[in-house]
C-alpha positions in Angstrom: 25.9 -8.0 12.6 22.5 -7.5 14.0 19.2 -7.3 12.1 19.1 -3.5 12.2 22.6 -3.2 10.8 21.6 -5.5 7.9 18.5 -3.5 7.1 20.5 -0.3 7.2 23.0 -1.8 4.7 20.1 -2.7 2.5 18.7 0.8 2.6 22.1 2.3 1.7 22.6 -0.2 -1.2 19.1 0.6 -2.5 19.7 4.3 -2.3 23.1 4.0 -4.1 21.2 2.3 -6.9 18.9 5.3 -7.0 15.9 3.2 -6.0 13.1 4.4 -3.8 13.1 3.4 -0.2 9.8 3.5 1.6 8.7 2.8 5.2 6.7 -0.2 3.9 9.9 -1.6 2.2 11.9 -1.2 5.4 9.2 -3.0 7.4 9.1 -5.8 4.8 12.9 -6.2 5.0 12.8 -6.2 8.8 10.3 -9.1 8.7 12.4 -11.0 6.2 15.6 -10.5 8.2 13.9 -11.5 11.4 12.4 -14.7 10.0 15.6 -15.9 8.2 17.7 -16.8 11.2 14.7 -18.6 12.7 13.9 -20.7 9.6 14.7 -23.9 11.5 12.7 -22.9 14.6 9.1 -23.7 14.8 8.1 -20.3 16.1 10.5 -17.3 16.0 10.0 -14.7 18.8 7.2 -12.2 17.9 8.2 -9.2 15.9 5.7 -6.9 14.1 7.8 -4.3 12.3 5.2 -1.7 13.2 5.2 1.8 12.0 6.4 2.8 15.4 9.4 0.5 15.1 10.2 1.8 11.6 10.1 5.4 12.9 12.4 4.5 15.7 14.7 2.6 13.4 14.9 5.6 11.0 15.7 7.9 14.0 18.4 5.6 15.3 20.1 5.4 12.0 19.5 9.1 11.1 17.5 8.1 8.0 14.8 10.2 6.3 12.6 9.6 3.3 13.8 11.3 0.2 11.6 13.0 -2.4 12.3 12.1 -6.0 12.8 15.0 -8.4 12.3 15.1 -12.1 15.6 17.0 -12.6 17.6 13.7 -12.8 15.7 12.7 -15.9 16.6 15.9 -17.8 19.7 16.2 -19.9 22.7 18.1 -18.7 21.9 20.9 -21.1 18.4 21.2 -19.8 19.6 21.2 -16.2 22.0 24.1 -17.0 19.2 26.0 -18.8 16.9 25.7 -15.8 19.6 26.6 -13.3 20.6 29.8 -15.2 
């Protein structure tokens, strides 16, 4: 499994837990995933996890940022009242 597949799995897991996924979080996870296999090396190959890389990663994996709504915090009855 390559680094991008691992990050994609982390994004999906985080979304399933209803946690917010941000571009900054994706970049941070990319840096962590990149550094971990090279922990024994003195200097891993350079990798910046730039905004451009994050955008391309999201495009490759068909990801988009989600907006949170306040509807999930309402009770079922309140949701029905708003919908009707």
